[in-house]
C-alpha positions in Angstrom: 12.0 -11.5 -4.5 8.9 -9.4 -4.2 6.5 -9.5 -7.1 4.9 -6.1 -7.7 2.7 -4.6 -10.4 1.0 -1.3 -10.9 -2.3 -2.6 -9.6 -0.6 -3.9 -6.4 0.8 -0.4 -5.6 -2.7 1.0 -6.0 -4.1 -1.7 -3.7 -1.5 -0.8 -1.0 -2.5 2.9 -1.2 -6.2 2.0 -1.0 -5.5 -0.4 1.9 -3.5 2.2 3.8 -6.3 4.7 3.3 -8.9 2.3 4.6 -6.8 1.8 7.7 -6.5 5.6 8.2 -10.3 6.0 7.8 -10.8 3.5 10.6 -8.2 5.0 12.9 -9.4 7.0 15.9 -6.1 8.9 16.0 -6.4 10.4 12.5 -9.1 12.9 11.6 -10.4 13.0 8.0 -8.7 16.3 7.5 -5.4 14.9 8.6 -5.5 11.7 6.5 -4.1 11.4 3.0 -2.3 14.7 2.8 -5.3 16.6 4.3 -7.8 15.2 1.8 -11.4 15.4 2.8 -12.7 11.8 3.3 -15.9 12.6 5.2 -18.0 11.5 2.3 -16.4 8.1 2.1 -17.9 5.1 4.0 -15.4 2.9 5.8 -14.3 -0.3 4.0 -16.5 -3.2 4.9 -14.6 -5.4 7.4 -15.3 -9.1 8.0 -14.3 -11.1 11.0 -13.9 -14.7 9.8 -12.1 -16.8 12.5 -10.9 -20.0 10.8 -9.1 -20.7 7.6 -12.3 -22.4 6.3 -14.4 -19.3 7.2 -11.9 -17.0 5.4 -12.1 -19.2 2.2 -15.9 -19.2 2.3 -16.0 -15.4 2.9 -13.7 -14.6 0.0 -15.5 -17.0 -2.3 -18.9 -15.4 -1.4 -17.6 -11.9 -2.1 -15.7 -12.3 -5.4 -17.7 -11.8 -8.6 -15.1 -13.5 -10.7 -13.0 -16.4 -9.3 -10.5 -16.0 -12.2 -9.2 -12.5 -11.5 -6.6 -11.3 -9.1 -7.5 -9.9 -5.7 -6.0 -8.8 -2.4 -7.0 -9.8 1.1 -5.9 -7.4 3.8 -6.0 -8.6 7.3 -5.7 -6.4 10.4 -4.7 -8.2 13.6 -3.3 -7.6 17.1 -1.0 -9.9 19.0 -0.7 -10.3 22.7 2.6 -8.6 23.9 3.9 -11.8 25.5 3.3 -13.7 22.1 5.1 -11.1 19.9 8.3 -13.0 19.4 6.7 -16.3 18.6 4.2 -14.6 16.3 6.8 -12.7 14.3 8.9 -15.9 13.9 5.8 -17.8 12.6 4.8 -14.9 10.4 8.3 -14.7 8.9 8.3 -18.4 8.1 4.7 -18.2 6.6 5.7 -15.2 4.5 8.8 -17.0 3.0 6.8 -20.1 2.1 3.8 -18.2 0.8 5.9 -16.1 -1.6 7.1 -19.3 -3.2 3.6 -20.3 -4.3 3.0 -19.9 -8.0 -0.3 -18.1 -7.5 1.1 -15.5 -5.1 1.5 -12.0 -6.4 2.5 -10.5 -3.0 2.5 -11.6 0.6 3.7 -9.6 3.5 3.1 -8.7 7.1 3.5 -5.1 8.1 3.8 -3.8 11.7 2.2 -0.6 13.0 4.9 2.0 13.9 3.4 3.3 17.1 1.9 0.0 18.3 4.2 -2.9 17.5 1.6 -5.5 18.5 -0.7 -4.5 15.6 -0.1 -5.9 12.2 -1.6 -5.8 8.7 -1.1 -8.7 6.3 -1.4 -8.0 2.5 -1.8 -11.1 0.4 -2.5 -10.7 -3.3 -3.4 -13.8 -5.4 -3.7 -14.4 -9.1 -7.1 -15.9 -8.6 -9.4 -17.6 -6.1 -8.0 -21.1 -6.9 -4.5 -19.9 -5.9 -5.8 -18.5 -2.7 -7.8 -21.6 -1.8 -4.7 -23.8 -2.5 -2.7 -21.5 -0.2 -5.2 -21.7 2.6 -5.0 -25.5 2.6 -1.2 -25.7 2.1 0.9 -27.5 4.8 2.8 -24.3 5.7 -0.4 -22.3 6.2 -1.9 -25.0 8.4 1.4 -25.1 10.4 1.3 -21.3 10.7 -2.3 -21.5 12.0 -1.3 -24.0 14.7 1.8 -21.9 15.7 -0.2 -18.7 16.2 -3.2 -20.2 17.9 -3.8 -18.2 21.1 -1.6 -15.2 20.1 -4.4 -13.0 19.0 -5.2 -10.0 21.2 -8.6 -9.4 19.7 -10.6 -9.9 16.6 -9.1 -10.1 13.2 -10.6 -8.0 10.4 -10.5 -9.0 6.8 -10.9 -6.6 3.8 -11.3 -7.9 0.3 -9.8 -5.6 -2.4 -9.9 -5.7 -6.2 -7.3 -4.2 -8.5 -8.1 -1.2 -10.7 -7.7 -2.5 -14.2 
């Protein structure tokens, strides 16, 4: 069962807009129902490579460790690794959603380029996220997908509108 809240829906909209603003296919006048986004800066993107680096990155950027946040991760997978990656991502999603600190966890595939993914993971607080990153199922997932990346991952840290 997916756990959703009003702030999560806002985060998804913001996350999708950030992806559009970074996309070479979409002009600012075509994005978000022809809204004018020329004045907006792209979301800051980070490129942590290991689970430990991701934890340190998130910890360094959060002002409050006790509040919810969302980590959005953009990644591409080698075409020959697509089947094994999607199996591992599905297993990881099911296990992550069972964690008590998980608000939402889900991989999403780009419609026109099925080897590009976005992961949205929303956590009640930093402690829940840190516990997730060291959980057995997360470590197993990291081992299973090693070598499947077709380029750098980009992480975006998002806060809910409260």
